[in-house]
N, C-alpha and C positions, 0 to 999 in steps of 0.2 A: 296638682292644687298651687292655686297662687301665691306664690311665697314674697308678694311684694305689692304694695299696697300704691300701683299708681298713683293715685288719687293723693294722697298725702304726700307722696314725690313731688305731683305738681302743686300741690298747696292750693287743691279746689276743693270741692263737697261731689257728692254721688249726682248731685243735680245739677252740676255746672252744664251750661251749655257748649256749642262749638266755640262760641267767641269766646267763653271765658277759660277756655281750656289751651283756645290758640292764645290770648293773654299773657296767660300763667307759662306758656314753653318758651313764648318770644324772651319774656324777663329773665328768666332762669338761663336761655343759653347764652345770652350778654353777661348774664353775670359770671357765668361759669366756662366760657367760650378758652380755649387752650389758648390762642393767642396773646389772650390778656394774663396769661397765669400760664407761660413756658416751665414746661420742667415740673411743675406741681401735679405728682400721682393724683391726688382727693379733688381736685377740680373737674384732672381728665377721667376721674372716677365719676362724679356726679354728670358730668357734661353729659356720659354713657347713658345713664340713668334714666336722668331726662329726658334724652331723644328716645330710649325705652319706653318709656312711660306715655310720650307722646307719640309715639307708632301706635300704639296700641289705643288711647282712648280717643285719636281723633279719627278714627276709621269705623264707622257704624256695627261692622260684622264683630271686628275683632273687640270693640264695645262690649257688644252685648254678649258675645260669648263669656269675656273678662266678667261682665258684674253675673253673670250665672254662677261664676264658678266662685266668684266673692260670698254669694248666697245658698251655694250649697256644697260645701267645702267639701262633703265626704264622696263626691261623686266621684273625681277622682279623671284622669286623664286628658284633662288640658293645659299640661304644664307645657312650659317649655316659652316662656319669657314674648318678645316678638319673633322667634321662628317659629312659632308654629302654633298652636290651641289645635293641634291637630291629632289626639291621641287616638280616634278613630278611623285615621288614613288608612291602615292599613286593611278594612274591614269592607274590600270590594266595593270601594263607591260609597260605603255607608257616613263618610266623612262628607262629601258634597251633598249627601240628601240634609244633614246637620248643617252646614252651612246656609241653608237655604232655607231651614226652619228658623234660624236665628234673623235671619235677614230681613226681619218683619219686626224687629224691639229697635228699642229706644234710641236710633240714631239722630240726633240733632241736626242731620241735616235732611232729614224727611220735613223741616218745614217750610212755610209758602214762602215765595218769594223767591228769588234769581240770584245765584248762591255770590256771599255776602266778597264783596272786593277786598282779595289779599294786599297786606302790605309787602313792598317791594324790599328786595334785598339789601343788607347793610354791605358798606364795602369796609372793608379793613385796610390800610396802610401804615407803612412802619416813616418815623423821622428821623433821623441822626440829629444831637445835638450836640454842640459842644458842651465842657464841662460847665464852661463860664455862662454860656447864655441860656443853658438850664438853671443854672444858680440866681441869677441876675434877672431872669426871664426876657423873651424875646419875641420879633416877629416872624413868621414864615410863611411861604407861599408854598402850595403844594397844588400840581396840577396832575390828574388824572382822566381818564376816561370812562363815561357810564351811559344807562339810559336814561334818555329825559324825554318825559312826555311830549309827541307831538304836538307842536301847535299849531299846523295844518287842521289836523283832526279834533285837536283837542282831547286827546289820547283816547278817542275812539277807536280808531281803526277804518273809519269810514270815511269816505270821500266827502270833502266840506263838515263833517261831523254829522253829518243826516244821513247819507247813503246808508242806513240801517232797517230791520223792519222785526217786532216779535216775533220769535221762533215759533215756529208753526206744530213742532214736534211738542214742546212743553209747555206753550202759550206763556210765555214769560218766565214761567217761575223759576228755569233754571234746572227743574230737573222733572224726572218722569218715576209713573207708577209700575213696578211691574208683579203681577200677579200668576201664581203656580200653585197648582193643587199637587201635593205630594202624597205620601201614606200615611202622615198624622194627620193631613187636612188641607185647607186653602189658606196661602202665604202671602205676605204683602209687602212687599220692598223698593226703598225707594232711593233712587241713584240719579248720579250728575247727568243732567241731558247730555248725549254724545252728539246732537246734532249741530249744541251752540257751546257746548266745553262747559255748561254751568252760568255762559252771561245772561239766557233769558232772550238774549236777541242776535240776527243774522246779519251780515253784513252784505249787503244785495251791490254795493260798489267798493270797492276797497280803495283805502288813502294814496295816492301815489309816491310820496314821500316818503311814509312809513310801511308802502306794504303789508297794510290791516294789521300790521303790530301793535299801533296805538303810543309806540314809543321811538324813537332814533337812538345812534351813537353820539354823543357829542363829551369834547374835553371840559372839563371845569378846571377853574382853577377857586381857588380858597384859600383865604389870608388867615391863619390864626395867629390870635393871642395869645401867646403861650406865658403866661405867671409863673415869676421868679419861684424856685423851688421843683418846678420838675424831674422828677426821678425817672430809669429806667421802668418799663414796665405802667407808669404811669400815662392817661391817658384821654383826649379831648374828644367827644362827643357831638357834631353838627347835625340837629335833626333835620331830617328832611333832603340831604344831601348824599344818600344811599339809590340805589337803582329805582327806578320808575316800577311801579306795579303795571304787570301784565293785563291788569285785568281794572284798571281805573283806579284804584285805592291809592293810600298816601306811598311818597317813595321811602324806601326806608335810611337808615342815617349813614352818617360818615363817621368812623371809628378810627382815630389817629395816635400809634403807638409810640410812643419814645423810648429811645436807645442814646443813653447821655454815655459819650467818651470818657475813657479815665482822664485824669489831668498827671501832668510830673511833679507839683508839689503838694497838689489839696486830695484830701480825701475827705468823704463825708459821710456822715450819718443823720438824717432825716434835717434838720435844719442845723447841726453842728459840722465847723470842718475843722481837721486835723491836721497839724504840718510837724512832719520833722526837721527839728532846727540845728545844723552840725554847728559847734564853735569851737575854740580854740579851747587849748587848755589854760591858757593867760586868763582869756575871760571868765571860765569857769573858777578858777581859784579866786581870779581878783575881783569881780564882776564886771560887768562893763555894758552900754547899749547896743545893741544891733539894731536891724533893720530886718523888718518881718512884712514876708507878703499878705496881702488882702485883697479881697475881692477887687477894689476900685482902687486902690495904689498902695505902698507899703507902708509900716508905720513901724514907730521905734520905740523896742520894749527892753526894758534895764532883768539884765539878769542876775540875780542874787549873788555876791562874793558866797564862792564856798559850793556851787550848784552842782551836785553829781550827775552821772552819766544817767538817764532814762527819766530823771527828772521831768513833772507835766504841769507849765503851769495854763491856767484858764484863764482866758481874756474874754468877760460877758458884751454882747455885744458886736462880735465880728464875724459871727455868722451869716447865713443867712438869712434877708430876710423876706418872710412870704406873709401871707393872709390870714398865719394862724400867729403870729411873734417871731420874734428875732433870735437867730440862735446864737451859741458862743464857738469862741474858737482854742482849741486845745493843744498848745506849743509843746510836744517833747523833745526835750535837749539832747542830744549826744554831743559827747567829745570827744574829738578826733584826736587823735596820736598820730603822730608824724611815721611812716612807715622806716623812712631812712634818714638818718642824723649826721649832721659833719662832727669832726674830732671834737671841734669848738663846743657845739653845740649837746656833746656825750659829756664833757668835762662841768659843764654849767648844769647838767640834769644832776649828775653825779654829787655835786656843790650843794646842789638843791633838797636831792636824799638827805644826804649828810648831816642838814643841818633844821632836819625835819622831827619835830618828837612826837614818835608815834600815837604820845597820848592825843593829839589833834586831831586824830582820824578814828572816829567813833568803831567803825567797820573792822580796822585792823587791829585794833586795839583788843575787839570782843574773838576776833576769829583767833588771836594770839591766846587770849585766856582760855578761851576751849582746847586750843589744841596740847595746851599745856598740862589740862586735866586730864584728856584722853592718854596721851603719849612721853607727858617729861619732857616736851623738847618745845623749845622758843620756835615759830618760824623765822623769825626775824634777825635771829642771831647774827651776829656779826656785822648789823648794817650802822 
């Protein structure tokens, strides 16, 4: 019994043509391709499910059996996803007879006309960007080798683009009709013409440049204008820069996926920047101006008197400038305490501490009150 609705998975109805199924499949594959979702288990599962549905619905015989199972859910014996539709295979060849019966049912490929031209495959490439290039936008040049339509034969594979004739076997339809008598009666099925490969034509003299393939290997150079705000796993699609079609269809696309290198100072979340700013005890205690790194140049920022370590300040408009707006910068202050002090420095610290009233420090005062309530002791006694 079919436990998955492959039509719903692809987002098409039961009357969908081969072209509808192919179009829906290509869209979903590009949406859930693992290269665009590394480490995403849900996307990987969806990608597998979409391929499973396409494998069944794109094959006329498998689709006919699947449709039969959907209409007769109590028949049983058809289960098995893409791997089978073979519940009868153990009955001494009965499965083969069953294949013949269903071969004449509803395959979209039985329509007249040569096989539709398939679009070429997509090409996927990764480009590594520095943090600043990704944040500010840049231009990159990418080189790769792909199949491009042969200019000599215009992608036909025939010499001068004209040395071919209509296929004698299928009369140019790209498909042939087979009739077979079985114990259930006469069955008719349509199949891709094996003489012309479904193109409807036969080459009489091959193109000397592409040797009849219709395409040649060629290095391609593409300039990418990468907008500000590119992030790891974001991508650019260049229509028509993929592999040429082997049957004269449209070429595939080029998909460039970005990987952004980390920065030594900046961290990022969407359009916002995050900076950890170490300051001296004096600056935190008495306040003062410090220079903070920016995407283009450093800028001055006033640290207020009495700033505590871990305090976060927001500077509006100092984040990434993208098409959707400008982000902010968040500065986290960390007060640095020297690990080693000279004798004079220690004496100065002790003098400062002796002169400091504990009531000036809210956290210390609250901590002392809690300790006294719990244990009846003053943690700062003797100060």
